[in-house]
N, C-alpha and C positions, 0 to 999 in steps of 0.2 A: 424533423429530418433525421435520417440515419447518419451514422458517422461518415460514410462514404460521401453522402450528399453534402455534408458540412465541409468536408475537405475540398470538394469541387467548388463550393461557393467561395471558400477562402482563396483558391487558385484564381477564380474569376476576378475577385476583388483586387488581388495582388497584381495580376496581369493587366487589368484595366488601369490601375494606378501607375504601373511602369510604362504602359503605352502613352498615357497622358504626359508623364514626366519626360519621356524621350521626345515626344512631339513638341514640347515647350522649350526644348533646348535652343539657345540662340543660334542663328545662322552665322557661319564663319566663311566669308568669301575665299575661294581657292580657285586655282586654274582648272578649267573644265576637262582638259585632256589628260586622262589617266591611262597608263599603259594597259592596265587590266581591262579597261572599257574604252576601246579605241574609237568606236563610232557612237556618237550621241543618238539617243532615241527620242523622237519628238514627244514632248510632254513629260519626259522623265525629269526628276530633280537634278540639281547641280551635282556633278560627279565628285566634286571635292567634298560636298556635304555627305554624299553617299558613302564615301570612304570613311568619314568620321562616324556616321550614325548607324550604318547597317549592322555592325556587331551589337550595338545597343538594342536595336529592334529584335534581334534574335533572342534576347533574354526573355521578354514577355511572350514571344512566340513559342519558345520551348516550355515555359512555365505553364501555359494554357494548352499547348497542343502535343506534348510528348506522348500522351497515351493514345491519341488519334494516330500519330505516326507509327507507334508500336503496333497498334491493332492492324493497320494497313499492311505493314511488313509481315506480320504473323499470318494474316489471312491470305496474302499472296503466296506465302510459302506452303499454304494448305490448298492452293488452287482456287481460293475464293477471291477473285480479283475485283469484280465490279460491285462494290458496295459504297455506302456513303463515306466511309473512312478513306477509301481510295480517291473518291472525287474531291474530298476536302484537301487531301495531301497534294494531289496534282495541282489543284487550283491555287493553293496558298504558296507552294514552292515556286510555281510559275510566276506568281505575283512578286515574290522576292527576287527572282532572277530579273524581272523587268523593272525592278526598283520601286514597286508599289508596296513599300514596307508597312505603312500604317494600315493599308487595306488588307494585306496578308494577315497581320495580327488581328485586325478587326473581324475578319471572316471567321477565323478560328475561335475568337472570343465569343462571338454571338452564336456560333454553332454550339459551343459548350453551354451557353445560357439555355438554348433550346433543349439540349440533352438533359440538363438539370431539371428544367421544367417538366419534361417528359417523365423523368424518374420520379419526381414528386407526385405527378398526377397518377402514374401507375401504382405508386406506393399507397396513395389514398384509396384507389380502387381495391387494392389487395387488402387493405385494412377493413374495408366493408365486408369482404369475404371472410377475413380473419375473425370478425365478430361472430360469424356463424361457426367458424372452425373452433371457436373458444368453447363450444359445447362439448368438446372431447374431454372427458374426465381424466384427471392426472392419476388418480388412485381409486381403489375400492376397499371398503372395510368388510372383510369376510370373517365369518364366525367359524372357527375350527377348534375342536377339542375344548369348547367352553371359553375360548379366548378370541378377542377381536384383533385381527391382524390387518395391517395396511399393506396391500399388495398392488401390483400393476393389474389393471382390468384384464389384460391378456392372460393372466395366471388363474383366473377364476373359472372353474368348470361349471357346466350345466348341472343344476340341482343343488348347488351350494347356497348357503344362506348369507346374504349381505345385509349390512346395517347402514342405513342412510340417515344421517343426522340433519336437523333443520339447517338450511343454508347451503347444503352440499348438493352437487350435481349427482344425478342418478347414473351410476357407471355402466349398468347392464340392464337389459330387458328382464323383467321378472313378474312374479305375482306376489302381492302383499300377503304375508302370513301372520303379521302382528302389527297393530298400530293403525292410526289414521292421520291424514294430513291434507294440506292443499298443495297443489303442484303448479309451478310456473312453467307453462308449455310454450312460451313465446319463441324459444329457439327453434321449435319444430313447426309451429303454426303461424308465427308472426303476431299472435294475439296475446294481450297482456292479462286477460281474465283468467284467474286461477281455476284449476279443476280439482274437485275433491276426490279423494281415493281412500278406501278402507280395506278391510280384510277381504281377499278374493279379487281385489281390483288389480288392473294391469298397470305396471310401471314401464315406462319407455325411457331408455337411456337418452341423456341430453336434457331432460327436464330438470328443474331445480326444486328440491323439497323445501317448502316454505315454513311449515309450522311444527308438526309432530315428528317423533322418532318412528322410523319405519323399519321393519324387517321383511325381507322378501326372498323368495326362492327363485334363483335365476333360471330362465327358460332358454337362453341362447348364449353361445360364446360371444366374446366381444367382437370378433371379426364378422359375425352375422347379425349383430345388434342393429337397432334402428340408427343410432348415431354413426356407426361405422359405415353403413350403407349410404347415408346422406352425405357424409364427408367425402366418400369415394365418388359419389355422383357429381358433386360440385367441383372437386379437384380435377376430374377428367372431362368436364363439360367443354373446356377449350379445345379438346381434340376434335370435336365435331364442328367444323367451321361452316359458317353461312356462305352462300354463293358470293356475296360481296367480299368476304374475307379471302376466299379462294381466288377471286378475280384480282384482288390487289397483290396477292402473292405471285401469281403468274405474270401480272402486269410489270411488277418490279423486276422479275427475272429477265424479261426481254427489254424493258425500258432502259435500264441502266447501261447495258452494252450499246444500245442504239444511240443514246445521247453522247457517250464517249466517242463513238465513231463519228457522230455528227460534229462534235467539237473539234476533233482532229481534222475533219474535212474543212471546217470553218477556218481553222488556223492555217492550213496548207494551201488550199486551192486559190483563195483570193490573194494570198501572199505571192504565189507564183505569177499571178497576173499583174498585180500592182507593185510588188516588191516591198510593200509596207509590212514587214514581218512583225514588228512590235505592236502595231495597231491590231492586226488580226489575231495574233496570239493572245493579246489582252482580252479581246472579245470572246475568244474561245474559252479562256479561263473563267470569264464572267458567266458564259453559257453553262459551264460545268457546275458552278456554284448554284445557279438557278435551278438546274435540272434535278437536284437531290429530291427523291420521292419521300422524304421523311414524314411530311404531313399525312400522306395516305397510309404509309406503312405503320405509323404509330397510332393514328387516331381511329382507324376503322376497327382493329381488334380491341382497342380500349373501349370503344362504344359498346360492343357486344359483351365484353367482360364486365363492364359496368352494369349492363342490363341484366345479366345473369346474377350478379351480386345483389342488385337492388331488388330483384324478384325473390331471391332466396331469403333475404332479410324479412320478407313479408309472408313467408311460408309457402312460396311458390317455387318449386324446384324445376329448373329447365335444364335438360341434359345436353344442350349445345346451342351455339349461335344459329345453326341451321333451323332449329325449331322455333327460335324467336322470330326468324325471318318468315317462316310459314305461318306462325300465329298472326303476324301483322297482315298477312294476305288472306286470312280466313274469310270465306264468304258463306259457308254453311257450317252450322254446329249441330251435331246429332247427339241427343241425350239418351242414356238409359233412364229408366224411371226409378225403380226401387234403390234407395241408397244414394241416388244422384240428385234427382229433383225432389224426392220424398225422403223421409227420415228412416224408412224401413222398420218403423215401429207402429203396430196396430193400435188404434184408439177408437173409442166409441164416438162416432161423428154425429149421430142423431138417434133419437128414441121416438118411436111411433106407437104409443099405447092405444089399445082398443077402447071404444067408448066405455066409460065407467071405470077405467083403470088409470092409476097415476103413473107417472114416469118412474118414481121411486119403487113402487110395487113391481113394475115390469123389470126394472134393473135388478132388484133384490132377488126375484125369482130366478132370473138368468144366472146371477152370480152364485146362488145356492146350487143350482144344477151343475154348474161348472167348477164347483169348489175344489175337487180333487184332480182336475185336469191341468196338465202342464202346457197345453197348447197356447200359442200367442193370443188367439182370440179369447180363450178363457181368461187369460191373465188380464187382457184389456177390459173385460167385463168387471172383474174384481177391482181393478184400479178405478174404474169409473164410479163404482159404488162408494169408494172412499172410506170404507170401514171393513175391518176383518170379519169374515163370516165364521161363526162358531162351527167347527167341523162336526160337533155332536148333533147339529140340526139336520145333517145330511146322511142318509143311509141308502143302501141298495142302489148303488150307482152302476149303471149299465152303459158302456160305450157301444154305440151302434155305428159300425164303420160306414163311412160315406153318407151318413145321415145326421148324427149328432149324439146327444146324451139323454138318458132318462134317469131320474133319481127321485128318492123320497125326501122331500124337504118339509120339515115340521109335520111329517106324517102324510103329506099330500104328494101325489105323483106330479112331477114337473118335467116337461119336455123342453129341450133347447136344441135347436138344430135348423136344418134347411127345410125347404118347402116339401121335399120328399118325405121327411119325417112326419110333418104335420098330416099329409095325406095318408100316410101309412097308418097313423093312429086315429084317423077319422076326424081330424080337426081341419076346419076350413080357414086357411090363412088369408089375410088381407094384403093387397099390394103395398109395398113400401115405397117404390118409386124413387129410390136413391141409388147412386153408384157406390159399390163396395160389397163387402161380404155381409150378407143379411142373416141374422140369427132370429128365427121365429121362436116365440115362447108360449107355452100353454100349461095350464094347471087344472088337473082333474077334468080334462076334456074341454076346458074353456080357453079360448084363444085370448092371450093377454096383450099381444102386440109384437113388434119386432124392433131389434136394435141393429143399426147399420155400423159395421166395423170397417174402417178404411185407414189406409196409410196416409199419414199427414204430410203435407208439403213442408219442405224446409223453409224457415222464415224468410230467407233471402232469395229463394228461387223466383218468385214473381218479379222482383226488381231486377234480377239478373237477366231474365228473358226479355223484359221490357227494354233494358239497356242495349241488349244485343240487337233487337229489332229496330231500335232507334238509330243504330249504326248501319242499317241496311243488311244485316246478317240474317239469313234464312235459318229458322229453328225447326228441328225435326225430333220426334221421340220414337224410339224403337223399344217395345216392351213385350214381355211374355205374358202379361196380364190379359184379362178379357177385353173385348172390344169396348164394353160399357165403361169399365174402369179407366182404360186408356184414354178414351175420348173425354171422360169427365175431367181427368187431370189436365189433358191438353187444353180443354176449354177454360179451366181455371187459370192457366198460365198464358193463354193466348198463343199457343204454338201454331206454326204454319202447317204442320203435317204430322200425322201420327200413324204408326203401324203397330197393331197389337197381335197377341197370340202367336208370338214368334219364338221358335226354338233357336239355339245359338247358330245353327247353320242358316236359318232363315234370315237372321240379322246380317250375316255376311252377304247374302244375296241382295238384301235391301240396300246395304251400304254400297255394293258394287253399282247398283242402279243410280244411287245418289252421286257417286263419283263420276259416272258417265255423263251426268247432267251439269256438272260444275264447269266453269270456264277454264281455259288452259292455264291462265296465270293465277287463278284462285286456288284456295286450299280448303279441304274439308277436315274439320276436327271432330273427333268422337270423344264424348265424356262418359266414363263408366266407373264402376267400382274397382276395376283392376283385377278381379278374380274370375268371375264367370264371363266377363266381356273381353278376355284376352285376345280371341281371334279378331274381333273388330277393332280393338285398340291398336293391334299391330298392322292392320290393313289400312286404316285411315292415314291421311297425310300427317296428321298430328294426333297422337293418342294421349288423352288427358285423363288421369286417374284421380279419383277421390281417395286420397292416401290413407284415410283412417288413422292419421297420426303415425304413419310408419308401416303400413301394410307391405309385407315383402312382395306379394304378387303385384301390388300397384307400382312400387318403385322399379321392379324389374320389367314389367310389361309395357309401361307407358313412356312417352317422351317428355311429358310434363306431369308433375305431381302436385296436387293441391292438398297440402298437409293437414288441413283442418276440415276437409269435406264441405267447404263453403262454396256454393255455386257463384257467389259474387266475386270470388277470387279469379274466376275465369275472365270476367270483364276487366279486372285489374291487370291480369297477365297480358291481355290483348292490348290494353292501353300502354303498358310498358314496352311491348314488342313494337307497336306503331311508333312510339316516340324514339325508340332505338333506331329503327329503320329510317325514320325521318332525319335523324342526326347524321347517320351514315351517308345518306344521299346528299345532304347539305355539304358535308365535308368533301365528298368526291367532286361535286360540282364546283365548289369554291376553290379547292386545291388545283384541280386540272385547269380551271379557267384562269387563275392567276399565273400558274406555271406557263401556260401557253402564251399569255400576253407578254410576260417578262422574257421568255425565250426568244420571241420575235424582236422585242426591244433590244435584248442583248446582242442578237445577231446583227442588228442594224446599228449597233453602237449607240443606242439611245438611252442606255442605263449604265450606271457605274457598278463597281463591285459592291458598294453599299446597298444599292437597289437589289442586287442579287442576293445579298444577305437577308433583306426583308422577304423576298420571294421564297426563300428557303426557311429560315428560322422563324420569321414573322408569321408566315402562313401556317407553319407547324404549330406554333404556340396558339394561334387563333383556333385551329382545328382541334387541338387538344382541349382547350378551354370549352369548346362546344361539346366535345365528347364527354367531359366530366359532368355535364348536366345529367347524365344517366345515373350518377351517384346520388343525386338528390331527388330520386323518384319518391313521390308521396303516395 
């Protein structure tokens, strides 16, 4: 608990003890007719006892309620009349005037209990966010003129050298120029598995250096660093409210004046007819206590706040409650391929040697021919060989644009390239029959076979697509790759629909078509890498970016960012969103249902002020307890 919460708790305990003590005072019979109160009110306590006890009841009343009274007066002076403080003041002061002293103190007491409970719940939610906010480094060790100086991260310029010791947070984005270490990236990705980094490796602010000493050259100012962008994103997420939050805000704006007018009418109109002013004023005051919209006003924003916090702790950054609401209603998910469902890294997926040729011979010949090439396909062939190729074995390398490469390997002419190259050199290739980039290989005019190079699926992609389909969500892929490659990947994953060979403008056209086919209440989410998919990310109902652990373009273009590029996090984000929306609906239905019941009972005189307290504070506490379930998202 905070110091303020502890003080409130002490006030509650003291006020409760004083209320009990005053209530237990012995009755002293006295004459009922007191000049100050000439006409007895039916059901009111003995006026002689009133004269003795009412000053004593004011002690616990002011102990527990002075701040509510002050807030009401201050808000009225600012033109903010109709709020819960005003309702509490009118109801309890009216109860005091009617002689319902214990009820007046009790209402204020239990209202403060509810406020304390709310404060603790919100504080718990904020602490879950604070765990993320703790990634902000307090200082940076910068190397200047041969000395290591500890400065504020804001004071470090781009291009300066920083030193990060084991156990320290990385203060700014940079590139390692000396040392190697393992990094804890949990603050950014939600995953505890460390990531190794060495010279030339990228450092992202917010990660924790675990083992070795690192020196890095900064690449961004602190204000533009990964950690600063993430903190700004989470801190401002509450500004983008969901429809449910906006509904509650508007509802409370009209609801409170309406119930005040209704309570006034309940007090005056029946009293003019029956003449029982005490009875109907008491019912009106009970009506006011019941009508407080605390449960809705507190629990709904708390649910969305908890959802955003729970998601961020797992490396899922949601830019507002409105996007959580849309995620929960998603009925179509559209994927980019490269970097989203696949790793974006070429690997040798199959080898098809010609008769009489071994796979090793085929792969070695291809790796030798591609020895001096920096193309990703050449790199994949060398990685597949698993051994360094002696560069002295390769001479007379000729790059043939649009065809491949020709080189002398161990004195023999080796060709590695596409079918056009083989036909150009008079070599008859055999069909490979696999989807991907096909590299045909020949040596001294003899066809050796072909290697199929393909982008590998992300390990969690199949399970993610399967989970989405199990929930009834339609899955679609839009890719710029060939029809053959696109359909092969879609077949591996079991996607419902695939569109290939698309330019960025074509993707937007396809997305528009998909948007026109979804239901009015459903939503469409697009998942891409956040850089080349910016147009479709912004056009979709929910743009979800693979954040590449802090890609600037991803954080700025998307509505939701998956910080570790894991497709499985999309399913988790939707689970969190659905749970959040389910809790919101439960709280709205429960609070409005109980309020409506007790308002009717209060108007009919079938409930007491204590029942009114439950309908206000009790319902609020139950709704808040339900909302705090979002803080325990697994």
